[in-house]
C-alpha positions in Angstrom: 246.7 103.9 118.8 243.1 105.4 119.1 240.2 103.8 117.5 239.1 107.3 116.1 242.3 107.3 114.0 240.4 105.1 111.5 237.1 107.1 111.3 236.0 108.9 108.2 232.8 110.4 106.9 230.8 108.3 104.5 227.5 109.7 102.8 224.8 107.0 103.1 224.1 107.1 99.4 227.6 105.5 98.8 226.8 102.3 100.8 226.0 99.9 98.0 222.4 98.2 98.2 222.9 96.3 95.0 226.1 94.6 93.4 227.4 95.8 90.1 225.6 94.6 87.2 228.3 92.4 86.3 230.5 90.9 88.9 233.8 92.0 87.2 232.4 95.5 86.4 232.9 97.0 89.9 235.5 99.7 90.2 238.9 99.0 91.5 241.3 101.6 93.2 244.7 100.3 92.9 247.2 101.5 95.7 250.9 101.2 95.0 252.6 101.2 98.4 256.1 102.0 97.7 255.3 104.9 95.2 252.5 106.3 97.3 250.3 106.4 94.2 246.7 105.2 93.4 245.1 104.5 90.2 241.2 104.2 89.1 240.4 101.0 87.2 237.8 98.3 86.9 238.0 94.8 88.4 238.1 93.1 85.0 241.6 94.9 84.6 243.0 92.7 87.6 245.0 90.4 85.2 247.1 93.3 84.1 248.6 93.7 87.8 249.4 90.0 88.2 252.4 88.2 86.4 253.3 84.8 85.9 254.6 83.2 89.0 252.2 85.1 91.4 250.0 83.1 93.7 246.3 84.1 94.2 244.9 82.7 97.5 241.2 82.9 97.9 238.6 81.9 100.6 236.2 79.0 99.3 233.9 79.2 102.3 230.1 79.0 101.3 227.6 81.3 102.7 224.8 79.5 104.3 221.2 80.9 104.4 221.7 81.5 108.1 219.0 84.0 109.0 215.5 82.7 109.6 212.4 83.1 111.9 210.6 80.9 114.6 207.6 81.6 116.4 206.6 81.6 120.0 203.6 79.8 121.4 202.0 83.2 121.5 202.6 83.6 117.6 205.2 86.3 118.0 208.2 86.2 115.5 211.9 85.8 116.7 214.8 86.2 114.3 217.7 84.0 114.6 221.2 84.2 112.9 223.3 81.0 113.2 226.9 81.8 114.2 228.6 78.4 114.9 227.5 74.8 115.6 228.8 73.8 119.1 227.7 70.1 119.0 225.4 68.5 116.6 222.1 70.3 116.6 223.3 72.9 119.2 224.1 76.4 117.9 225.5 79.7 119.0 223.2 82.4 117.6 222.3 86.0 117.4 218.7 86.4 118.6 216.4 89.4 118.0 212.9 89.8 119.3 211.0 92.5 121.2 210.8 90.4 124.2 213.4 87.8 124.3 212.4 84.3 124.8 213.6 82.7 128.2 215.8 79.8 128.8 213.6 76.7 128.1 211.3 78.3 125.8 210.4 76.0 122.8 209.7 77.7 119.3 208.3 76.5 116.3 210.3 76.8 113.0 208.4 78.1 110.0 206.6 75.8 107.7 206.4 73.2 110.3 210.0 72.1 110.0 210.7 71.3 113.5 211.3 73.2 116.9 214.0 75.4 118.3 214.7 75.5 122.1 216.6 78.4 123.8 219.3 76.7 126.0 221.2 79.8 127.1 221.0 83.5 127.0 224.0 85.7 126.5 225.1 89.3 126.2 225.3 91.4 123.0 222.2 89.5 121.4 223.8 86.1 121.7 222.1 83.0 122.7 222.6 79.1 122.5 219.8 77.0 120.9 218.9 73.4 119.9 217.4 72.9 116.7 215.3 69.7 116.4 214.2 69.1 112.8 213.8 65.7 110.8 215.4 67.4 107.9 219.2 68.0 107.3 220.2 71.5 108.5 221.4 72.9 105.0 218.1 71.5 103.6 216.1 73.0 106.2 217.8 76.4 105.9 217.4 76.2 101.9 213.6 76.2 102.8 213.3 78.6 105.6 216.6 80.6 105.8 217.4 83.8 103.9 221.0 85.1 102.8 222.5 86.8 105.9 223.1 90.3 104.5 224.7 92.9 106.7 222.2 95.4 108.3 223.2 98.3 106.1 221.8 96.5 103.1 218.1 97.2 103.3 215.6 94.7 101.8 211.9 94.2 101.7 211.2 90.9 103.2 208.4 89.7 100.7 210.5 90.6 97.5 211.0 87.1 96.2 213.0 88.2 93.1 215.4 90.1 95.2 215.9 87.3 97.6 216.9 85.0 94.5 219.1 87.7 93.3 220.8 87.9 96.8 221.2 84.1 97.0 223.3 84.0 93.8 225.3 87.3 94.2 226.1 87.2 97.9 228.2 84.1 97.3 231.5 83.8 95.3 231.7 81.8 92.1 234.3 79.5 93.8 232.3 78.9 97.1 232.6 75.2 97.9 232.4 74.5 101.8 229.2 75.6 103.6 229.7 77.4 106.9 230.1 81.1 106.7 227.3 83.4 107.9 228.9 86.4 105.8 230.3 86.4 102.4 234.0 86.9 102.1 233.2 90.1 100.0 236.5 90.6 98.1 235.8 87.4 96.3 232.4 88.5 94.9 234.1 90.3 92.1 235.6 87.3 90.5 234.0 85.6 87.3 235.0 82.3 85.6 236.5 84.5 82.8 238.7 86.5 85.0 240.0 83.2 86.8 240.8 81.7 83.3 242.5 85.0 82.2 244.8 84.4 85.2 245.5 80.8 84.6 246.4 81.8 81.1 249.0 84.3 82.6 250.4 81.3 84.7 249.1 83.0 87.9 248.4 79.9 90.2 245.2 79.8 92.1 244.5 78.0 95.5 242.4 78.3 98.5 242.0 78.4 102.1 238.7 78.1 104.0 237.7 80.4 106.9 234.1 80.4 108.0 233.4 84.1 108.3 231.6 84.8 111.5 231.3 87.5 114.0 235.1 88.0 114.5 235.3 89.7 110.9 232.5 92.3 111.6 232.3 92.7 115.3 232.7 96.5 115.8 235.6 98.0 117.7 234.0 99.4 121.1 237.4 100.2 122.8 239.0 103.7 122.6 242.3 101.9 122.3 242.8 99.8 119.3 245.2 97.4 121.2 242.3 96.7 123.8 239.9 95.0 121.2 239.7 91.3 121.3 238.7 89.5 118.1 236.4 86.4 118.2 237.8 83.5 116.8 236.8 82.1 113.5 237.4 78.5 112.0 239.9 78.0 109.4 241.5 75.2 107.2 244.7 75.3 105.0 245.0 72.4 102.6 248.3 70.8 101.8 248.3 72.2 98.3 248.0 75.6 99.5 250.7 75.3 101.9 253.1 73.9 99.1 252.1 76.7 96.6 252.8 79.4 99.2 256.4 78.1 99.8 256.9 77.4 96.1 255.6 81.1 95.1 258.1 82.8 97.3 260.8 80.5 96.5 260.6 81.4 92.8 260.1 85.1 93.7 256.3 85.3 92.8 254.0 87.3 95.1 251.2 85.9 97.4 248.0 88.0 96.8 245.4 87.5 99.4 241.7 87.7 98.2 240.2 89.4 101.3 240.7 89.9 104.9 239.9 86.5 105.8 242.6 85.0 103.6 245.0 87.5 105.2 244.1 86.4 108.6 244.4 82.7 107.8 247.7 82.9 106.1 249.2 85.2 108.7 247.8 83.3 111.8 249.5 80.1 110.6 252.7 81.7 109.6 252.8 83.2 113.1 252.0 80.0 114.9 254.1 77.7 113.0 256.9 79.8 111.4 255.5 79.1 107.9 252.2 78.4 106.2 251.5 74.5 106.6 248.6 72.3 106.2 246.4 72.7 109.2 243.1 73.6 110.9 242.3 75.8 113.8 240.6 78.9 115.1 242.0 82.3 114.3 241.7 85.4 116.7 244.5 87.4 115.1 243.9 91.1 115.2 245.9 92.8 112.5 246.5 96.6 112.9 249.5 98.9 112.4 252.2 98.3 112.8 252.3 94.7 111.9 255.1 92.8 110.1 253.4 90.5 107.3 255.0 87.3 107.4 253.4 85.6 104.2 251.1 88.2 102.3 252.6 90.6 99.6 249.5 92.0 98.2 245.8 92.1 99.0 242.4 92.5 97.1 239.8 94.0 99.5 236.6 95.9 99.5 236.0 99.4 101.2 235.3 98.8 104.8 233.3 100.5 107.7 234.8 103.4 109.7 236.8 102.2 112.8 236.6 98.6 111.8 239.1 95.9 112.1 239.1 95.4 108.3 240.1 99.0 107.8 242.9 98.5 110.5 244.3 95.5 108.6 244.2 97.4 105.4 246.0 100.1 107.0 248.7 97.8 108.5 249.5 96.8 104.9 249.4 100.0 103.1 249.9 102.5 105.8 247.3 104.4 107.8 247.8 107.8 106.1 247.9 106.5 102.7 244.8 104.5 103.1 242.8 107.2 104.8 243.7 109.5 102.0 242.7 106.8 99.5 239.4 106.6 101.3 238.9 110.3 101.1 239.4 110.1 97.4 237.2 107.1 97.1 234.2 109.1 98.8 235.1 112.1 96.5 235.1 109.9 93.2 231.8 108.2 94.5 233.1 104.7 94.8 230.5 102.2 96.2 231.3 101.1 99.8 231.0 97.9 101.9 229.9 94.3 100.9 228.3 94.9 97.4 230.5 97.7 96.8 233.7 98.3 94.6 237.3 97.1 95.7 240.8 98.0 96.3 243.9 96.3 95.2 246.9 97.0 97.4 250.3 96.1 95.7 
């Protein structure tokens, strides 16, 4: 299968720069796989499509303010994006500078919060650094870090009001466990009111944790889809979630995954263990057509970048031709795309 099979034209004005005024007022395109039909709705209509006995599984990872700056002795600024902690205080990062600091270079964190030393330099912008600060990392990042918005969301660096808004909206209402460097964006549409409506309909709600990293968003650079390798991301499935998945299928309910990270976690564990069970690990599962889903019956997701692994996953669930025609319709109907954009419910 060719990567170009998942390409499409997207006018730049359809890339959402701001979230909807209210979380649950994003538009929602509903795809019915069996009928090959789609509907145009609003996210607050989601409870109409779920029924008693269904199970909603979401990712409760919490985005950390993982993007920050440090200064070289010359005064030059270097941008860092935390990816994953290797050992206490040692992190794999993305490093961006006009002149990349050499291995062994010590930089000073902003506001006299400590130092950062470059331990190793890698390809594609990666590096390994040691952060030395008297403050706990999350406290430090809360002071000097900013939300790690994707590059297609454009921001003025000095806009304090916008920064505060992004800190709130680039985070799900059920975020609980810090560690992600990007938001599980399908979850951004939920409000306490929608979750309560689902509860009243006897739709059970449980969580997995996958700390979103580069694996989710790394572009496909190979001509053949099959040649792309996913970067591993850390996940945890609690015992209560494993039990809930088994019970849902036993009673004839559907497992509805909120976002690609939830799909990847559930399908990884089902593939590795024969069923969803309580465990922790790292997922490098790459889902693309054709793929036989072992656990997930339905999926809520945003609209994804052309030629991305996320678009390929969605195509594996709903069929490439159906998905690509739905995307063409979304462009025609002026849906808002990507992280702060509208969503799609695949039934």
